[in-house]
N, C-alpha and C positions, 0 to 999 in steps of 0.2 A: 491905758490902764489894765482893762478886762482882756485884751488879748495877750498881754503879757502873762497873767495870771493862767490864762487858760495854757499858754504855752508851757509855763513850769510845771503846773499841776500835771499835764499830758506827759512832760518827759519823764515827770518824778513816778507816774503810775506806770509807765511801761519799762523803767530801767531800775535796775538794782544795783547796789553797791556790793564789792567783794572785797575783804583783804586778800590780797595775793602773797602767795610764800612758795619757797622752791625747796624740792627734794631732790638731791642730785641735780639732774639735766631738766626735770619735769617742772612746770608753774603750775599750783592749784589755787583755787578762790574758793573762800566760804564767807558765807553771808557776814557781813560788817557788824548785823544787830547781835549776832552771837558773841561776839568778843567784848570782852571785858577789859583786856589792859595786856600789852607785851612787854615781858621782860628778858633780861639778861640770863643764860642759863646758869643754874647752881645746882650743885650736885644734890639732888634729892636723898632723902632716908629710904633705903632699900625695904621692901616688904617680902616676908618670907613666901614662898609658894605663891607668887604673883607670875601671871605671863611674863615671857621673857621681854616683851616691849614696854612694859608698865616698869618705869626706871624706878619708880617709888613715890613718896609723898613730900611736900613742902608743906610748910605752915606759912598761909599768906593771911596775914593780921589777924590770925585767930581762927581762920578756916583750914581745915587739912584738906590739902588739894592733891589728888592723884595726878602723878605727871606720866603721859604716854609718850614714847618715842614714834613718831611716824615714820620715821626712815626704817626701823625695825620691823614696825606693823606692816609697812608696805615692801619688806624684804630687800630694802636698797642695798647694794653692793656693800656701802660701809656707811658707818655713821660715827663722824668724827666731830669733836667738840672744839669749836674755835670761837674767836672774838665774835665772828656772824651768827652762831647759833643762838636761838632765842626760844623762849617759850611763850606761847600764845595762849593766855588764859581765858578759858570760854565760859559763859554763863549759858547753862542748857536746862531749860525747864526748873527745876529745883536743885542741880547740879553745879559745882565749879568744877571744872577740869582743866589741866594744863598740858599743851600738846607741844613737843619740842620738834622743831622745824630747822632746816640750815640756814635760812634767811628769810626776812619778810621784804616784798617788794614793794609795793604800794596800795592804795585803795582805789579801785576802778570801778567806773559806773558803766555797765553792760546794757544797753537796750535789749529787751526781749527778743528782737530779730535777729540778735547776733549769737543767740545761743542756739546750737544744734543739739539734738539727742545724741547720747553717747552709743556708739556701736557695741551690739551684743558680742563681746569676748571674754574669753577666760581671763579672770585677774585675780591678783590679791584683795581687789578692793572690792566688796561686795556691790554687785550692781546696781541695788536699791538704794546705794549710798551716794551715788555720782547722777547729779541734777543732769547735766550735759556737759558739752565742750563750748567754752566762750572763746569767741574770735575778734580781737580789735585790732587793725593794722597788721603787723608780722607777727603778733604774739597769739599762743593758742594756750588757754586754761582749762583745767579739768575741774568743772565745778562738782564741789562734795556739799552733800547733807550733812554736815559734821555731825547733828544730833542723832541721824539713824546711824552714822558710823560709829560714834560713841556708844550707843545701846546696844549693840549686836552682842550675842550670847558670848563669842570668844573675847570680848573685852574685859568682861569680869567686872563691870562697872553699872551693873543695873541697879537702879534707884529703888527697886521694891514696889513700884507702883504698876 
């Protein structure tokens, strides 16, 4: 019994779970603990003078939630809305934000030894927002610190704290 408990706590301590999603051909991962729910895409109410990647807001059970289209934020070639397009509702500190992605893949547990530092390259993603690159068999994930990414100045979503 003790051996089993140690093995379970050992595997849990060194591994983290990530929700994986696709934007075009790329696959990304975000900490599953930041995810509140996953919803089908519904057209949000547009907000005047918002950055182009903020599609607007939706009312989610009485909470006004800004919706960020990650495909536009990351300058993907196209942002088409179809039956696979989903909104991931995130709970970030004291804010709720939705992100539009092409599709959600699954939840993956990645041991810390399967995560490498991201190379230093110019990118539309702020390098501070990339945790690293996760690899599991034939898949490569770009792991994002979604909280840092959503709080960058250009997002216009600062919480005022």
